[in-house]
N, C-alpha and C positions, 0 to 999 in steps of 0.2 A: 612580615612579608619580605621576600628576597629582594636584594638590591643588585643592580647591575654593577659589576666591577670593571674598571678600566685599566689596561696595561699600558706599556710604553707605546705599543703600536697604535692603540686607540687614541692615546694622548696626542700623538703626532697628527692624527687625522681630525682632532677636535675642531680647529678653526674651519675646516671645510665642512664638517658635519654641522656646525653651528649655523653656517650660512644657509645650508640646505634644509635643516629641520627646525631651526629656532622659530617659535611662534611669534617672535618679535620682528622677524624679517617680513613685514607686511608688504603686500603689493603696492606699487606706486599709485595706481589709480583704482580705487575701490569700485568706482562706477563701471569701469571696464570689466572688472571681475564679476560684478553683479550682472552685467549684460551677458557674459559668457554662461553664467549659471542659469539665467533665465532662458537662454537659447536651449541649453541641455534639458532643462525641466520641461520646456514647451513640447519638444519632440517626444519625450517619454510619456507625458501626461496625455498628449494628443493620441498616442498609440493605444492608450487604454480604452478609449471610446470609439476609435476609428473603425473597428471591425464589427460593431454591433449590427449595422445594417448590411454587412457583407456576408452574413451567415448563409443566406439563400444561395449566393454564388459558390460558396464552399460546398454546400450540399449538392449542387448540380455538378460541379467539376469533379469532386471526389466520390460522388455517389454514396453519400452518407446521410443519416437521419438528422433531424433537428437536435435531438439529444446529444448526438456525437459532436455536431458542429458547435454546440454551446461550450464545449471544452476549450475552444480557442480563447474565450474570455475567462472561463473559470480557472484554467491552469495558470494563466497570467496572474490572476488575483491571488491564488494560493502561493505561488512561488514568491510573489511580492511580499505577502504576509510572513512567509518564512524567513526571507532575507532581512527584513527591517530590524528585527530584534538583534541580529548579529552585527549591525553597523557600528554600534558603540565599540565593540572589540576591534573591528577592522580599522576604525578611525584612530584608535590608540596604538594600533600595530603598524600601520603604514602611514606614509606622508599623505596629506590631503591631495596633493598633485597626482601622485601615483594612483590613488584610489579613484579620483575623478576620471583619469584616463582609462583605468581598468574598467570602470562602470560603463563609460561611453563606448569603450571598445567591445565589451560583451554585448551591449545593445546593438551596436552596428553589426557584429558578427551574426547575432541572432536574426537581425533584419535581413541580411543576405541569405541566410538559410531559408527564412520564410519565403522570400521572393522567388527562390529557385526550387522550392519544395515540389518534388514529383508526386508525393503521396501525402495523405493527411497526417500520418504518423511523423513524417519529417517536418511538416508544418508545426506540429505540437512541440517537437524538439526545438525548433527555432523560437517559438514563443517562450519556452522555458529559459533559453539562453538570454533572450530579451529581458525577461522579468528578473533574472539574476542581476543584471546591471541596473534595471530600473528600480528594484527594491533598495539598492544602496544609495541612489543619487539624491533622493529627496531629503532624508536625514543628513546626508553629507553636506548638501548645500545649505541647510539651515545652520549646521555647525560652523561652516565657513563664514556665513553672514554674521553670526554672533561673535566670531573671532576678529573680523576685520572692521566691523562698524562699532563705534562707541555706543554706549547705552542710549544716549539722547537721539541717535539716528537709526536705531534698530527697527523701530516701528515703521519708518519710511521704507527701509530696505525690505522688510518682510511684506509690506503692503505692495511694493512693486513685484515681489515674488508671487504674492497672492493674485495679482492680475493674470498671470499665466495659469495658475491653478484653476481659475474661474473660466477663462476664455478658451483654453484649449479643449476642455470637454464640451463646451458649447458648440463649437464649430465641427467637432468630430463626426457626429451622426449625419449632418447635412452634407458635409464635404465627402464623406464616405459614400452616401447615397448617390451623389452626382458622379463620382468617379466610377463606381460599380456599374451605373447605367451607361456610361460613355466609353469606359476603357476596361482592359482586363484587371482582375483584382490584384494582380502582382504590383500594379502602380501604387497601391496603398502602402506598400513597403518600400518601393524604390524611391518614392518622393521624400521619404524620411531619411534615407541614407546620407544625402549630401549635407543635410542640416546637422546630423550627429557627427559627421566627419569634420565639418567646419568647426563645431564646438570643440572637438578634440585637438585640432591643429592650433586654434587660438589658445586653448587651455595649456597646451604644452609649452607655449612661449611665455605666458603671463602669470600662471599660477605658481605660488610658492607655498611651502608648508606654513600653516597658520595655527596648528594645534600642538599640544604637548604629546609626544610619543612615550608612552609608559611601558611599551613592550610587554603586555600581559601574556601570561602563559595560556596556550590554547587548551581548553578543556573540551575534548571531543565529545564526552558524554553530554555536556551541556548543550552543544550544538545539536546533537541528535534529539535530545529532550525538547529543545526549543522548536525544532522542525515538526516533531510529532504533535506537540501541544498546540501550537498556533495553527498548523496545517489542519489538524483534526477539528479544532473549533471553527475555523473559517469555512471549511467544507461542510461541516454539520449545519451551521447556521444558513449557509447558502442553499443547501439542498432541502433543509427543513421547510422553507416557505413554499417549495415547489412540489416535493414528493410526500410531504406530511411528516409531522413530528414523531409519529409512532412507527415509521418505517425502520426496519432493522439497521440499514446502513446509516441513517441519521442518528439513531440512538447509540449505536456502537461508536461512531465518529465523535459525537459530543462527549460520551462517557470517557473514552480513552483520552480525548483532548483535555478534559477537565482534570482527570487524575494525574496525567503527566504534567500538566501546568502547575498543579499544586506541588509536585515533587521538584519541578524545575525551580520554582520560587524558593522552596526550602533549600535547595542546593546552592542557589545563587547567594543567599544570605549567609551561607557557611564558607563560601570561597573567599580567599584573599583577593583574587582577580576574577570577579564574576564577569560572565559574558554580558549580562544586563543588570545594572545596579538598581534594584528595587528600593533601595533606601532613599532614593530621591522622593519617594512618595511620603516620607516623613515630613517633608515640607508642606504644610497645609495649603499654602497658596499655589504651589505647583500642582498639587492634587486637585484642588478646586477648579483651577483654570483648565486642567486637562479634562476633568469631568464635564465642564461647560462646553469644551470643544467637541466632546462625544455627543452631548445633547443636540448641538446645532447640526452635527452630521446626520444624526437620526432624523431630525425634523426636515433637513434639507433633502435627504434621500427620498422622503415621502413625496415631494413634488416631482422629482426626477423619475420616479417609478409610476406614481398614480396618474399623473396628468396624461402621459402618452397612452396608458391603458384605457383611461376613460374616453379620450378623444377618438381613438381608433376603434375600440371594441363596443363602446356604449353610446357613441354619438356618430355623426356622419362626416367626421373629419378624416382626411388622408394622413399618411405618415409624414409627408412633407409639412402639412399644416401643423401637426403636433410638434414637429421640430421647430417651426417658425414661432409657435406660441412660447416655447422655452427660450428662444434666442435673445429677445430684449432683456429679459431678467439676467441671463448669464453675462450678456455684454455689460449691463449696468454694474453687475457685481464685480466684473473685472476692472471697469473704469474707476469704481469707487474704492477699490482695495488700496491703491496708493494714497488716496485722500484720507481714508480712515487710519492709515499708517502715520500720516503727518499729525492727525489729531491725537492719536495715541501718544506720540512723542511729546505733545504739549500737555495733555490732560490725563493720560493714563487710560486704563481699560475699563474701569467700573461703569462709568456712565455711558460709554459706547456700548457695552454689553447690555446694560439695562434697557437702553432705548432700542438696540438692535433686537433683543429677545422679545420686547413688547411689540415691535413692528412685525417680526416673524410670526409671533403667536396670533396677533390680531388678523393678519392676512390669511393665515392657515385656517382660522375659524371661518373665514369667508368662503373657504372651499368645502365647508361641511354642508352646504345647501345646493350642491350641483344638481342639475336636471338635464334631461336629454336636449333641452333647448338653450342651455347656457351658451352665451355668445363667445366667439373667438376673442373679441376685444376684452371681455370680462376676464377670461382665463389668462390672457397675456398680461393684462394690467395688474391683476392680483398677484400673479407669479413674479412680476417685476418688483412689486413691494416686498414679497418674501425674500427675494435675492438681495435687495437693498439691505434688509435687516440682517441677512446672513453675512454680507460684506462687512457690516459693523462689528461682527463677533469673531469670525474665524481667526484672522491674523492677529487682532489685538489680544485675544485670550491666549493664543499660542506664544506670542512674544511675551506677555505677562508671565506665563508659566515658566518659560526658559530663563527669564530675567531673574528669577529667584535663585538660580543655581550659580555656584562659582564656575568659572570658565572650564575647569578640568572635568566638571560633571555634565557639561552641556551635551557631549556625545551621547551619554546615557539618557539624558532628558529628551533629546530629539528622537532617539530610538523608541523609548517608551511612549512618548506622546503620539508618534506616528502609528505605533502598533495598536494603541487604544483606539485611535480614530479609524484604523482599518477594521478592527473588530466591531466598532460602533456601526460602521457602514453596513457590514454584513448582518449584524443583529437587527439594525433598523429595517433593512430590506425584508428580512425574514419575518419580523413581527408584523409589519404593515401589510405584507402580502397575505399572511395568515389571517389577520383581522379582516382584510378586505373579502377574502373568500369565505370566512366563517360568518361574517355579518350579512352577506348577501342573502336576499330573500329569494324564495323559489321563483325562477323565471316563468315557469308554467303558469303561476298564479298572478305574479306581479309584473311580468314582462321585463323590459330593459330597466325599469325603475327599480326593480329588486336588486339588480347588479349594481346600480349606481348607489343604492343605499349602503352597500358594502364599502364603496369608495369614500362616501361621506363619513362613515364611522372610522375608517382608517385615518382620514384627515383630522378627525376629532382627537384620536389618540396622539397623532403627531403634534397637535396644538397643545395638548396636556403636557407633553414633554417640553415644548417651548415654554409653557408657563412655569415649569420647574426651573428652567433656565433663568427666568426673570428673578425668582426668589434667590437663586444661587449667586446671581450677578451682584446683588446688593452687598455680599460679603467679600467681594474682591478688595484686597488691600495691596497697595504697591510697596510691599516690604522687600525692596530689592536687595540682593546681595551687594555689599559695599565693596568699592574698589580697594579699600584697606585690607579686607579679608583676602582678596586675590593677590594683593601685593605681598602679604604675609606668606601665602603659599609659595609664590615665586621665590621669595627670600629664603624660605626653608629649603627649596630645591637647590638654590645656588650654594647655600651653606653645606649641603651634602655632597658637594663636588660633582654636581651633575647627575647624581644617582637618581634613577627613576623608581618610584615605589609602586 
């Protein structure tokens, strides 16, 4: 692999560069940095669910169909999924401070475009710009947290981060519904702009670089292949559950995505400076915990999709009541994330995951007996139990996965981990929607009970996936990468005169 050479000019700039780029120059107050990261994550994750209930307003103002309006959320998901795999390269190429400001700047610019959009096409352009920043921010934030917090405090930090991941989507639909009913839809974007700008301003003054910059060579073909592969798969799985798995567009999208993904992986394994380092999957505990994270995302997505469909279309509940039924569980999940993070720092991930998957699986099975008369209290209470189990899994297994890697590999680990979860969410949604529609009985013969039967079967499949998670959780081992190994890597870099490999 090529090494960077330094001449006299670069030598004279070395002290300044060291203070700017050295990962040892950690921020003075880690909690302040965590607060800024949480603020940035909050506004971006809130943005992902904020527009779900605003689609009728877009249809009315832009005179478009429901299928067209759905692209407001679909395009954001696709661009997010395309950007996430490239974050490992970006983190190694640029300082964390520069990348954070760029990501939040892109999100802010996209937000302004959306708020001022005169046509639906311009609104979609704004969403693309938003997503290009949003796709960078989550893996970047996880990388920063792992760089500035010692191992024994990473669970707590990730738990605090998890609070936002749970709470922001929970309030999104309800907040959006209230705003759209009371104000112009442009307020949905304008209210997010001050938050993102504040995060940028504070980040400008307090963030320092906390990761090694290895200055990898940009492989344009890998970027193109990554975009086609993950974009094709995400679109195919997203559309498959709605338009059918045999539709030409779905078959073509999934086929191209799968073929290009295989070629992309093959190319990354041959490159000296891969865009995404798939060799991290050779670590069995990283792979296991990443797989468990995918399982819990699929199971969790079941509740988020099936409960509103059941309550609004197969029972007599309103959209607001469906949102309120999900709110207690999401709020508890958010509140418990810091607690489970503290428990993880003391005891590790295994028993948290075992208990969490057991609780998630058991409560999901309780949703396999729904009827048209199932009470609001039952739905809300059981879903709250599901979310408690989810809170005991998501951040602990993510932290346990990344803790297996040396610090220099964490950017690749976060990128791969988040990419797999994004795919799991799309696959989970597609599978469960397909099961729900396929298992539904003829309404002409069985009435609404026939449709509910499909929901019950979908929850059964979700519970089986949770049961697989229980089995996998017993195999978690906290074989963490030792500090000695990382110290050896740092020593080797110092001995090479600052050369980056």
